[in-house]
ROKOLDREN-561404 format. One line per field, with one value per atom (N, C-alpha, C): residue number from 1; residue in three letters; x, y, z. Coordinates in Angstrom, 1 decimal, decimal comma, m for minus. Each point is the difference from the previous one (the first is absolute). Layout:
REM residues N
i (NUM; ...)
aa (ala; ...)
x (X; ...)
y (Y; ...)
z (Z; ...)
//
This chain:
REM residues 195
i (1; 1; 1; 2; 2; 2; 3; 3; 3; 4; 4; 4; 5; 5; 5; 6; 6; 6; 7; 7; 7; 8; 8; 8; 9; 9; 9; 10; 10; 10; 11; 11; 11; 12; 12; 12; 13; 13; 13; 14; 14; 14; 15; 15; 15; 16; 16; 16; 17; 17; 17; 18; 18; 18; 19; 19; 19; 20; 20; 20; 21; 21; 21; 22; 22; 22; 23; 23; 23; 24; 24; 24; 25; 25; 25; 26; 26; 26; 27; 27; 27; 28; 28; 28; 29; 29; 29; 30; 30; 30; 31; 31; 31; 32; 32; 32; 33; 33; 33; 34; 34; 34; 35; 35; 35; 36; 36; 36; 37; 37; 37; 38; 38; 38; 39; 39; 39; 40; 40; 40; 41; 41; 41; 42; 42; 42; 43; 43; 43; 44; 44; 44; 45; 45; 45; 46; 46; 46; 47; 47; 47; 48; 48; 48; 49; 49; 49; 50; 50; 50; 51; 51; 51; 52; 52; 52; 53; 53; 53; 54; 54; 54; 55; 55; 55; 56; 56; 56; 57; 57; 57; 58; 58; 58; 59; 59; 59; 60; 60; 60; 61; 61; 61; 62; 62; 62; 63; 63; 63; 64; 64; 64; 65; 65; 65; 66; 66; 66; 67; 67; 67; 68; 68; 68; 69; 69; 69; 70; 70; 70; 71; 71; 71; 72; 72; 72; 73; 73; 73; 74; 74; 74; 75; 75; 75; 76; 76; 76; 77; 77; 77; 78; 78; 78; 79; 79; 79; 80; 80; 80; 81; 81; 81; 82; 82; 82; 83; 83; 83; 84; 84; 84; 85; 85; 85; 86; 86; 86; 87; 87; 87; 88; 88; 88; 89; 89; 89; 90; 90; 90; 91; 91; 91; 92; 92; 92; 93; 93; 93; 94; 94; 94; 95; 95; 95; 96; 96; 96; 97; 97; 97; 98; 98; 98; 99; 99; 99; 100; 100; 100; 101; 101; 101; 102; 102; 102; 103; 103; 103; 104; 104; 104; 105; 105; 105; 106; 106; 106; 107; 107; 107; 108; 108; 108; 109; 109; 109; 110; 110; 110; 111; 111; 111; 112; 112; 112; 113; 113; 113; 114; 114; 114; 115; 115; 115; 116; 116; 116; 117; 117; 117; 118; 118; 118; 119; 119; 119; 120; 120; 120; 121; 121; 121; 122; 122; 122; 123; 123; 123; 124; 124; 124; 125; 125; 125; 126; 126; 126; 127; 127; 127; 128; 128; 128; 129; 129; 129; 130; 130; 130; 131; 131; 131; 132; 132; 132; 133; 133; 133; 134; 134; 134; 135; 135; 135; 136; 136; 136; 137; 137; 137; 138; 138; 138; 139; 139; 139; 140; 140; 140; 141; 141; 141; 142; 142; 142; 143; 143; 143; 144; 144; 144; 145; 145; 145; 146; 146; 146; 147; 147; 147; 148; 148; 148; 149; 149; 149; 150; 150; 150; 151; 151; 151; 152; 152; 152; 153; 153; 153; 154; 154; 154; 155; 155; 155; 156; 156; 156; 157; 157; 157; 158; 158; 158; 159; 159; 159; 160; 160; 160; 161; 161; 161; 162; 162; 162; 163; 163; 163; 164; 164; 164; 165; 165; 165; 166; 166; 166; 167; 167; 167; 168; 168; 168; 169; 169; 169; 170; 170; 170; 171; 171; 171; 172; 172; 172; 173; 173; 173; 174; 174; 174; 175; 175; 175; 176; 176; 176; 177; 177; 177; 178; 178; 178; 179; 179; 179; 180; 180; 180; 181; 181; 181; 182; 182; 182; 183; 183; 183; 184; 184; 184; 185; 185; 185; 186; 186; 186; 187; 187; 187; 188; 188; 188; 189; 189; 189; 190; 190; 190; 191; 191; 191; 192; 192; 192; 193; 193; 193; 194; 194; 194; 195; 195; 195)
aa (met; met; met; arg; arg; arg; gln; gln; gln; ala; ala; ala; asp; asp; asp; val; val; val; thr; thr; thr; arg; arg; arg; asn; asn; asn; thr; thr; thr; ser; ser; ser; glu; glu; glu; thr; thr; thr; gln; gln; gln; ile; ile; ile; gln; gln; gln; ile; ile; ile; ala; ala; ala; leu; leu; leu; asn; asn; asn; leu; leu; leu; asp; asp; asp; gly; gly; gly; thr; thr; thr; gly; gly; gly; lys; lys; lys; ala; ala; ala; glu; glu; glu; leu; leu; leu; ala; ala; ala; ser; ser; ser; gly; gly; gly; val; val; val; pro; pro; pro; phe; phe; phe; leu; leu; leu; asp; asp; asp; his; his; his; met; met; met; leu; leu; leu; asp; asp; asp; gln; gln; gln; ile; ile; ile; ala; ala; ala; arg; arg; arg; his; his; his; gly; gly; gly; met; met; met; ile; ile; ile; asp; asp; asp; leu; leu; leu; lys; lys; lys; val; val; val; val; val; val; ala; ala; ala; lys; lys; lys; gly; gly; gly; asp; asp; asp; thr; thr; thr; his; his; his; ile; ile; ile; asp; asp; asp; asp; asp; asp; his; his; his; his; his; his; thr; thr; thr; val; val; val; glu; glu; glu; asp; asp; asp; val; val; val; gly; gly; gly; ile; ile; ile; thr; thr; thr; leu; leu; leu; gly; gly; gly; gln; gln; gln; ala; ala; ala; ile; ile; ile; ala; ala; ala; lys; lys; lys; ala; ala; ala; val; val; val; gly; gly; gly; asp; asp; asp; lys; lys; lys; ala; ala; ala; gly; gly; gly; ile; ile; ile; thr; thr; thr; arg; arg; arg; tyr; tyr; tyr; gly; gly; gly; his; his; his; ser; ser; ser; tyr; tyr; tyr; val; val; val; pro; pro; pro; leu; leu; leu; asp; asp; asp; glu; glu; glu; thr; thr; thr; leu; leu; leu; ser; ser; ser; arg; arg; arg; val; val; val; val; val; val; ile; ile; ile; asp; asp; asp; phe; phe; phe; ser; ser; ser; gly; gly; gly; arg; arg; arg; pro; pro; pro; gly; gly; gly; leu; leu; leu; glu; glu; glu; phe; phe; phe; his; his; his; val; val; val; pro; pro; pro; phe; phe; phe; thr; thr; thr; arg; arg; arg; ala; ala; ala; arg; arg; arg; val; val; val; gly; gly; gly; asp; asp; asp; phe; phe; phe; asp; asp; asp; val; val; val; asp; asp; asp; leu; leu; leu; ser; ser; ser; ile; ile; ile; glu; glu; glu; phe; phe; phe; phe; phe; phe; arg; arg; arg; gly; gly; gly; phe; phe; phe; val; val; val; asn; asn; asn; his; his; his; ala; ala; ala; gly; gly; gly; val; val; val; thr; thr; thr; leu; leu; leu; his; his; his; ile; ile; ile; asp; asp; asp; asn; asn; asn; leu; leu; leu; arg; arg; arg; gly; gly; gly; val; val; val; asn; asn; asn; ala; ala; ala; his; his; his; his; his; his; gln; gln; gln; ile; ile; ile; glu; glu; glu; thr; thr; thr; val; val; val; phe; phe; phe; lys; lys; lys; ala; ala; ala; phe; phe; phe; gly; gly; gly; arg; arg; arg; ala; ala; ala; leu; leu; leu; arg; arg; arg; met; met; met; ala; ala; ala; leu; leu; leu; thr; thr; thr; pro; pro; pro; asp; asp; asp; leu; leu; leu; arg; arg; arg; ala; ala; ala; ala; ala; ala; gly; gly; gly; gln; gln; gln; val; val; val; pro; pro; pro; ser; ser; ser; thr; thr; thr; lys; lys; lys; gly; gly; gly; ser; ser; ser; leu; leu; leu)
x (m1,7; 0,0; m0,4; 0,8; m0,4; m0,9; m1,3; m0,9; m1,1; m0,7; m1,1; m1,0; m1,2; m1,1; m0,8; 0,0; m0,6; m1,0; m1,2; m1,0; m0,2; m0,1; m0,3; m1,1; m1,1; m1,1; m0,4; 0,0; m0,5; m1,0; m0,5; m0,9; 0,7; 1,4; 0,7; 0,7; 0,4; 0,7; m0,4; 0,2; m0,1; 1,3; 0,8; 1,3; 0,1; 0,6; 0,3; 1,5; 0,7; 1,5; 0,2; 0,7; 0,5; 1,5; 0,7; 1,5; 0,6; 1,2; 0,8; 1,4; 0,5; 1,4; 1,1; m0,3; 1,0; m0,3; m0,4; m0,4; 1,2; m0,4; 0,9; m0,1; m0,7; m0,2; m1,1; m0,9; m1,2; m1,0; m0,5; m1,0; m1,2; m1,2; m1,2; m0,6; 0,0; m0,3; m1,1; m1,0; m1,1; m0,5; 0,8; m0,3; m0,9; m0,1; m0,8; 0,9; 1,2; 1,0; 1,2; 0,1; 1,1; 1,4; 0,3; 1,4; 0,2; m1,0; 0,2; 0,2; m0,7; 0,2; 1,5; 0,5; 1,4; 0,9; m0,3; 0,9; m0,2; m1,2; m0,3; 0,7; 0,1; 0,8; 1,5; 0,5; 1,4; 0,2; m1,0; 0,1; m0,1; m0,9; m0,1; 1,3; 0,4; 1,2; 1,3; 0,2; 1,3; m0,1; m1,2; m0,2; m0,2; m0,1; m0,3; m1,2; m1,0; m1,3; m1,1; m0,7; m1,2; m1,1; m0,5; m0,9; m1,2; m1,2; m1,2; m0,7; m0,4; m0,7; m1,1; m1,2; m1,2; m0,6; m0,2; m0,5; m1,0; m1,1; m0,9; m0,1; 0,2; m0,1; m0,6; m0,1; m0,7; 1,0; 0,5; 1,0; m0,6; m1,3; m0,7; 0,2; 0,4; 0,3; 1,5; 0,8; 1,5; 0,5; 1,3; 0,6; 0,4; m0,2; 0,6; m0,5; m1,3; m0,5; 0,4; 0,0; 0,4; 1,5; 0,9; 1,4; 0,3; m0,6; 0,2; m0,5; m1,2; m0,6; 0,6; 0,6; 0,8; 1,3; 0,6; 1,1; m0,4; m1,1; m0,5; m0,2; m0,7; m0,3; 1,2; 1,0; 1,2; 0,7; 0,1; 0,6; m0,7; m1,3; m0,8; 0,4; 0,0; 0,3; 1,4; 1,0; 1,3; 0,2; m0,7; 0,1; m0,7; m1,0; m0,7; 0,8; 0,7; 0,8; 1,2; 0,6; 1,3; m0,2; m1,2; m0,3; 0,8; 0,6; 0,7; 1,4; 0,4; 1,3; 1,2; m0,3; 1,0; 0,8; 1,3; 0,9; 0,2; m0,6; 0,3; 1,3; 0,6; 1,2; m0,3; m1,2; m0,6; 0,4; 1,3; 0,4; 0,3; m0,3; 0,3; 0,4; 0,8; 0,4; 0,3; m0,2; 0,4; 0,3; 1,0; 0,2; m0,4; m0,7; m0,4; 0,2; 0,8; 0,2; m0,9; m0,3; m0,7; 0,5; 0,9; 0,6; 0,6; m0,5; 0,5; m0,4; m0,9; m0,7; 0,6; 0,0; 0,5; m0,9; m0,6; m0,8; 0,4; m0,2; 0,3; m1,2; m0,3; m1,0; 0,5; m0,3; 0,4; m1,3; m0,2; m1,2; 0,4; m0,9; 0,2; m1,4; m0,1; m1,3; 0,0; m0,1; 0,2; m1,3; m1,1; m1,3; m0,4; 0,9; m0,3; m0,1; m1,2; m0,1; 0,7; 0,8; 0,6; 0,5; m0,2; 0,4; 0,8; 1,2; 0,8; 0,1; m0,6; m0,2; 0,7; 1,1; 0,7; 0,3; m1,0; 0,1; m0,4; 1,0; m0,2; m0,4; m1,3; m0,6; 0,3; 0,4; 0,3; m1,2; m1,1; m1,3; m1,1; m1,2; m1,2; m0,7; 0,1; m0,8; 0,9; m0,2; 0,5; m1,2; m0,2; m1,2; m1,2; m0,9; m1,2; 0,2; 1,2; 0,2; 0,6; m0,6; 0,5; 1,1; 1,2; 1,2; m0,2; m0,8; m0,2; m0,7; m0,7; m0,7; 1,0; 1,2; 1,0; 0,2; 0,1; 0,2; m1,3; m1,1; m1,3; 0,0; 0,5; 0,1; 0,9; 1,2; 0,9; m0,4; m0,7; m0,5; m1,0; m1,0; m1,0; 0,7; 1,0; 0,7; 0,7; 0,8; 0,7; m0,9; m1,1; m0,9; m0,7; m0,1; m0,8; 0,9; 1,3; 0,9; 0,8; 0,0; 0,8; 1,5; 0,4; 1,4; 0,6; 1,3; 0,7; 0,6; m0,3; 0,4; 0,7; 1,2; 0,7; 0,2; m0,5; 0,1; 0,7; 1,1; 0,7; 0,4; m0,4; 0,4; 1,3; 1,1; 1,3; 0,3; m0,5; 0,2; m1,0; m0,4; m0,8; m0,6; m0,3; m0,6; m1,4; m0,2; m1,2; m0,9; m1,2; m0,9; m0,5; m0,2; m0,3; 1,1; 1,2; 1,2; 0,1; m0,3; 0,0; m0,9; m1,3; m1,0; 0,4; 0,4; 0,2; 1,2; 1,1; 1,1; m0,4; m0,9; m0,5; m0,7; m0,9; m0,8; 0,8; 1,0; 0,9; 0,8; 0,6; 0,8; m0,9; m1,2; m0,9; m0,2; m0,3; m0,2; 1,2; 1,2; 1,2; 0,3; m0,2; 0,1; m0,9; m1,3; m0,9; 0,5; 0,5; 0,5; 1,1; 0,9; 1,1; m0,5; m0,9; m0,5; m0,8; m0,8; m0,8; 0,6; 1,2; 0,8; 0,2; m0,3; 0,3; 1,5; 0,3; 1,4; 0,3; 0,7; 0,2; 0,7; 0,9; 0,7; m0,9; m1,1; m0,9; m1,4; 0,0; m1,3; m0,9; m1,2; m1,0; 0,1; 1,1; 0,2; m0,5; m0,7; m0,4; 1,2; 0,3; 1,3; m0,1; 0,0; m0,1; 0,5; 0,8; 0,4; m1,2; m1,1; m1,3; m0,7; 0,2; m0,7; m1,3; m0,3; m1,2; 0,1; m0,7; 0,0; m1,5)
y (3,1; m0,9; 0,7; m0,2; 0,7; m1,0; 0,2; m0,9; 0,8; m0,6; 0,7; m1,1; 0,5; m0,9; 1,0; m0,3; 0,8; m0,8; 0,6; m0,6; 0,9; m0,5; 0,8; m0,7; 0,6; m0,5; 0,8; m0,6; 0,7; m0,9; 0,5; m0,8; m1,2; 0,1; m1,0; m1,0; 0,5; m0,8; 0,3; m1,0; 0,1; m0,5; 0,9; m0,4; 0,3; m1,0; 0,2; m0,4; 1,0; m0,3; 0,4; m1,0; 0,3; m0,3; 0,8; m0,2; 0,5; m0,6; 0,4; 0,1; 1,3; 0,2; m0,6; m0,3; m0,6; m1,5; m0,7; m1,4; m0,9; m1,3; m1,0; m0,6; 0,7; m0,5; m1,0; 0,0; m0,9; 0,5; m0,8; 0,5; m0,9; 0,6; m0,6; 0,7; m0,7; 0,7; m0,7; 0,8; m0,5; 1,1; 0,3; 1,1; m0,4; m1,3; m0,5; m0,1; 0,5; m0,1; m0,8; m1,3; m0,8; 0,5; 0,5; 0,5; 1,3; 0,8; 1,2; m0,5; m1,0; m0,5; m0,4; m0,7; m0,4; 1,2; 1,1; 1,2; 0,7; 0,1; 0,6; m0,8; m1,3; m0,8; 0,4; 0,4; 0,4; 1,3; 0,9; 1,3; m0,2; m0,9; m0,3; m0,6; m1,0; m0,8; 0,8; 0,7; 0,7; 1,4; 0,5; 1,3; m0,2; m1,3; m0,3; 0,8; 0,0; 0,6; m1,1; 0,0; m0,9; 0,6; m0,7; 0,5; m0,9; 0,5; m0,7; 0,8; m0,7; 0,6; m0,9; 0,6; m0,7; 0,9; m0,5; 0,8; m0,8; 0,8; m0,6; 1,1; m0,5; 1,0; m0,6; 0,8; m0,4; m0,8; m1,1; m0,8; m0,7; 0,0; m0,6; 0,8; 1,3; 0,9; m0,2; 0,4; m0,4; 0,4; m0,1; 0,2; 1,4; 0,9; 1,3; 0,8; 0,1; 0,8; m0,6; m1,3; m0,6; 0,3; m0,2; 0,2; 1,5; 0,9; 1,4; 0,4; m0,4; 0,4; m0,6; m1,2; m0,5; 0,8; 0,5; 0,9; 1,3; 0,6; 1,2; m0,2; m1,1; m0,2; m0,3; m0,7; m0,3; 1,3; 0,9; 1,3; 0,8; 0,0; 0,7; m0,6; m1,3; m0,7; 0,4; m0,1; 0,3; 1,5; 0,9; 1,4; 0,2; m0,7; 0,2; m0,6; m1,2; m0,6; 0,8; 0,6; 0,7; 1,4; 0,5; 1,3; 1,2; 0,8; 1,2; m0,3; m1,3; m0,5; 0,4; 0,5; 0,3; m1,2; 0,1; m1,1; m1,1; 0,0; m1,0; 0,3; m1,0; 0,2; 0,9; m0,2; 0,8; m0,6; m0,3; m0,5; m1,5; m0,7; m1,5; m0,4; m1,0; m0,6; m1,4; m0,8; m1,4; m0,4; m0,9; m0,8; m1,4; m0,6; m1,4; m0,8; m1,1; m0,9; m1,2; m0,6; m1,3; m0,7; m0,9; m0,7; 1,1; 0,1; 0,9; 1,4; 0,3; 1,3; 0,8; 1,3; 0,9; 1,3; 0,3; 1,3; 0,8; 1,3; 1,0; 0,9; 0,2; 0,9; 1,0; 1,3; 1,1; 0,7; 0,3; 0,7; 1,1; 1,1; 1,2; 0,3; 0,0; 0,4; 1,6; 0,5; 1,5; 0,8; m0,7; 0,8; 0,4; m0,3; 0,4; m1,3; m0,3; m1,2; 0,1; m1,0; m0,1; m1,4; m0,4; m1,4; 0,0; m0,6; m0,3; m1,6; m0,5; m1,5; m0,4; m0,7; m0,4; m1,5; m0,7; m1,5; m0,4; m0,4; m0,5; m1,5; m0,2; m1,3; m0,8; m1,3; m0,8; m0,7; 0,0; m0,5; 0,7; m0,1; 0,8; m0,6; m1,3; m0,6; m1,0; m0,1; m1,1; m0,8; m1,2; m0,7; 0,8; 0,3; 0,8; 1,5; 0,3; 1,4; 0,9; 1,1; 1,0; 0,8; m0,1; 0,6; 1,5; 0,6; 1,5; 0,4; m0,9; 0,3; 0,3; m0,4; 0,3; 1,5; 0,7; 1,4; 0,7; m0,5; 0,6; m0,2; m1,1; m0,2; 1,0; 0,2; 0,9; 1,5; 0,3; 1,4; 0,3; m0,9; 0,1; 0,2; m0,8; 0,1; 1,3; 0,5; 1,2; 1,2; 0,0; 1,2; 0,1; m1,1; 0,0; m0,1; m0,5; m0,1; 1,3; 0,8; 1,2; m0,2; m1,0; m0,3; 0,2; 0,2; m0,1; m1,4; m0,6; m1,4; m0,2; m0,5; m0,3; m1,6; m0,5; m1,5; m0,2; m0,8; m0,4; m1,4; m0,7; m1,4; 0,2; m0,4; 0,2; m1,0; m1,2; m1,1; m1,1; m0,8; m1,1; m0,5; m1,3; m0,7; m0,5; m0,5; m0,6; 1,0; 0,2; 1,1; m0,2; m1,3; m0,3; 0,5; m0,3; 0,5; 1,5; 0,6; 1,5; 0,6; m0,5; 0,6; m0,4; m1,2; m0,5; 0,8; 0,2; 0,8; 1,4; 0,6; 1,3; 0,1; m1,0; 0,1; m0,4; m0,9; m0,3; 1,3; 0,6; 1,2; 1,1; 0,1; 1,0; m0,2; m1,3; m0,3; 0,4; m0,4; 0,3; 1,5; 0,8; 1,4; 0,6; m0,4; 0,4; m0,2; m1,2; m0,3; 0,9; 0,3; 0,9; 1,5; 0,5; 1,3; 0,2; m1,0; 0,1; m0,4; m0,5; m0,3; 1,2; 0,0; 1,2; 0,3; 1,3; 0,4; 0,5; m0,8; 0,2; 1,3; 0,4; 1,3; 1,2; m0,2; 1,1; m0,2; m0,6; m0,4; 1,2; m0,1; 1,1; 1,1; 0,0; 1,1; m0,4; 0,9; m0,2; 0,1; m1,0; 0,0; 0,9; 1,3; 1,0; 1,4; 0,7; 1,4; 0,9; m0,4; 0,9; m0,2; m1,1; m0,3; m0,7; m0,3; m0,8; m0,7; m1,1; m0,7; m0,2)
z (20,8; m1,1; m1,3; m1,1; m1,3; m0,8; 0,3; m0,7; m0,6; m1,0; m0,7; m0,5; m0,1; m0,6; m0,9; m1,3; m1,0; m0,9; m0,2; m0,9; m1,1; m1,2; m1,2; m0,8; m0,1; m0,8; m1,1; m1,2; m1,2; m0,7; m1,2; m0,7; m0,7; 0,0; m0,7; 0,9; 1,2; 1,0; 1,4; 0,9; 1,4; 0,6; 0,6; 0,5; 1,5; 0,8; 1,4; 0,2; 0,5; 0,3; 1,5; 0,7; 1,3; 0,0; 0,7; 0,0; 1,3; 0,2; 1,2; m0,6; 0,0; m0,6; 0,8; 1,3; 0,8; 0,3; m1,1; 0,1; m0,2; m0,4; m0,2; m1,4; m0,9; m1,3; m0,3; 1,0; m0,2; m0,9; m0,9; m1,0; m0,1; m0,1; m0,3; m1,2; m1,1; m1,3; m0,7; m0,4; m0,8; m0,9; m1,0; m0,9; m1,1; m0,2; m1,2; m1,3; 0,1; m1,1; 0,6; m0,3; 0,6; m0,2; m1,2; m0,2; 0,9; 0,1; 0,9; 1,4; 0,5; 1,4; 0,1; m1,0; 0,0; 0,2; m0,7; 0,1; 1,3; 0,5; 1,3; 1,1; m0,1; 0,9; 0,0; m1,1; m0,1; 0,8; m0,1; 0,7; 1,5; 0,4; 1,5; 0,5; m0,6; 0,5; m0,1; m1,1; m0,1; 0,7; 0,1; 0,8; 1,5; 0,4; 1,4; 0,5; m0,9; 0,3; 0,1; 1,1; 0,1; m0,9; m0,9; m1,0; m0,2; 0,1; m0,3; m1,1; m1,1; m1,1; m0,4; 0,0; m0,5; m1,0; m1,2; m1,1; m0,9; m0,4; m0,9; m1,1; m1,3; m1,1; m1,2; m1,0; m1,3; m0,8; 0,5; m0,7; m1,2; m0,1; m1,1; m1,3; 0,2; m1,1; m0,2; 0,9; 0,1; 1,4; 0,2; 1,3; 0,3; m1,0; 0,1; 1,2; 0,2; 1,1; 1,4; 0,1; 1,3; 0,3; m1,0; 0,2; 0,3; m0,8; 0,3; 1,3; 0,4; 1,2; 1,3; m0,2; 1,1; 0,2; m1,1; 0,1; 0,7; m0,4; 0,6; 1,5; 0,4; 1,4; 0,8; m0,5; 0,7; 0,2; m1,0; 0,2; 1,1; 0,1; 1,0; 1,4; 0,1; 1,3; 0,5; m0,9; 0,4; 0,4; m0,7; 0,3; 1,4; 0,3; 1,3; 1,1; m0,2; 1,0; 0,3; m1,0; 0,2; 0,7; m0,2; 0,6; m0,5; 0,9; m0,4; m0,4; 0,0; m0,4; 0,9; 1,2; 0,9; 0,4; 0,0; 0,4; m1,0; m1,2; m1,0; m0,8; m0,6; m0,8; m1,3; m0,5; m1,1; m1,4; m0,2; m1,3; 0,1; m1,0; 0,0; m1,4; m0,1; m1,3; 0,1; m1,1; 0,0; m1,4; m0,1; m1,3; 0,4; m0,9; 0,2; m1,3; 0,1; m1,1; 0,1; m1,1; m0,1; m1,3; 0,2; m1,2; m0,9; m1,3; m1,0; 0,2; 0,9; 0,1; 1,2; m0,2; 1,1; m0,1; 1,1; 0,1; 1,1; m0,1; 1,0; 0,3; 1,3; 0,4; 1,0; m0,2; 0,9; 0,3; 1,3; 0,5; 0,9; m0,1; 0,9; 0,5; 1,3; 0,7; 0,0; m1,2; m0,2; 0,3; m0,1; 0,0; m1,4; m1,0; m1,4; m0,8; m0,6; m0,8; m1,3; m0,3; m1,3; m0,3; m1,2; m0,4; m1,2; 0,0; m1,2; 0,0; m1,1; m0,1; m1,3; 0,1; m1,2; 0,1; m0,6; 0,0; m1,4; m0,8; m1,4; 0,0; 0,3; 0,1; m1,3; 0,2; m1,2; m0,5; 0,7; m0,6; 0,7; m0,6; 0,5; 1,2; 0,2; 1,1; 0,7; 1,3; 0,9; 0,4; m0,6; 0,2; m0,5; 0,9; m0,3; 0,3; 0,5; 0,5; m1,1; m0,3; m0,9; 0,6; m0,5; 0,7; 0,1; m0,9; 0,1; 1,2; 0,7; 1,2; 1,2; m0,1; 1,0; 0,1; m1,1; 0,1; 0,5; m0,3; 0,6; 1,5; 0,5; 1,5; 0,6; m0,6; 0,6; m0,2; m1,1; m0,2; 1,1; 0,2; 1,1; 1,3; 0,3; 1,3; 0,2; m1,0; 0,3; 0,1; m0,7; 0,0; 1,3; 0,8; 1,2; 1,3; m0,2; 1,0; 0,1; m1,1; 0,0; 0,0; m0,9; 0,0; m1,4; m0,1; m1,3; m0,1; m1,2; m0,2; m1,3; 0,0; m1,2; m0,1; m1,1; m0,2; m1,3; 0,1; m1,2; 0,0; m1,1; m0,3; m0,8; 0,6; m0,7; m1,0; 0,2; m0,9; 0,3; m1,0; 0,2; m1,3; 0,0; m1,1; 0,3; 1,2; 0,5; 0,6; m0,6; 0,5; 1,4; 0,4; 1,4; 0,9; m0,3; 0,8; 0,0; m1,1; m0,1; 1,0; 0,0; 1,0; 1,4; 0,2; 1,4; 0,6; m0,7; 0,5; 0,3; m0,8; 0,3; 1,3; 0,2; 1,2; 1,3; m0,2; 1,2; 0,3; m1,0; 0,2; 0,6; m0,4; 0,5; 1,5; 0,4; 1,4; 0,8; m0,5; 0,8; 0,0; m1,1; 0,1; 1,0; 0,0; 1,0; 1,4; 0,2; 1,4; 0,4; m0,9; 0,3; 0,3; m0,9; 0,2; 1,3; 0,3; 1,2; 1,3; 0,0; 1,2; 0,8; 1,3; 0,8; 0,0; m0,1; 0,1; 1,4; 0,8; 1,4; 0,3; m1,0; 0,2; m0,2; m0,6; m0,3; 0,5; 1,2; 0,6; 0,2; m0,5; 0,2; m1,0; m0,8; m1,0; m1,3; m0,7; m1,4; m0,9; m0,8; m0,8; m1,2; 0,3; m1,1; 0,6; m0,8; 0,5; 0,0; m0,6; 0,0; 1,3; 0,7; 1,3; m0,2; m1,2; m0,3; m1,3; m0,2; m1,3; m0,4)
//
């Protein structure tokens, strides 16, 4: 089973994440940031990942440290669960629409962290959530999962829809990339022999 349990404790946050990459999309989420929980639920359901997140952070200051550190810890947990990447598809992509909005996410479990994030947000906040924190989440994720991630919002007017389609597409791209490739069972998907 491709599972992991990771704890990250700093002076700013205490994060615990448990996940199963071969799950059914079940989520137990208590990050202390309600909109982040809503987005993590998209990752779990669309990625078919069982995900449990418990976080306590200095949200009395703002949500920045919590959102970033949940991204970091999720990246660590996925890297741990996927192991040496033998037998995975490696690449994944997804387009997700929501009403007027369309987003595309492409991921490569390359072992090289890199993020291209192109989302022209139409407003600065969704409720109490600062939309700029979404890039901090994904930056933390890629740096600790060791993936290359391209995120593009191709069109959209509603900022909630922009973020939600990004997270849904991210979950679906993850699912594709992490799906076992039966034709390459046990092989690392690289001509180098390692990732």
